[in-house]
C-alpha positions, 0 to 999 in steps of 0.5 A: 756120331760115328766120328765120336765113336771112331775117336773113342776107338782110336783113344782106346787103341792108343792107350793099349799101345802105350800100356806096352811101353814099359814092358817093351822098354824092359825087353829092349834094354835086356836085348841091347845089353846082350848085343853090347856084350856080344860086340865086346866079345867080338872085339868091336866097340860097344857103341855100335851095338843096336837091336833090329826092329824085326828082332824086337818085333818077334820077341815082343810077339812071343813074350807078350803074345801079341800080333805082329801089327801091334808089336810094330805099332808099339815100336813106332810109338816108342820112337814117336815118344822119343824113348828110343832112337831109330835109324834104318831097321835098328833101334838104340836107347836115347843117349841120355838113357845109355 
């Protein structure tokens, strides 16, 4: 019985994390546009723009009033769902979304 209970908890937790995908992607897109404009204003190629995972984590914590752990789990979930591209400590939109 405990296995079934654990599976139900995991399922609830997963759906809670996935419920943040859309707002997190909206916030990520907004920050990414700011980073692109910043790159252009400094004379760099906008293709080099990226958002740090740490920055996105802190902004999600503040905006959505969630814990750091949950914000990090949302980022991991976005990467696993192939919605964003991760490299090192940075994130970029997938090539087809750019």
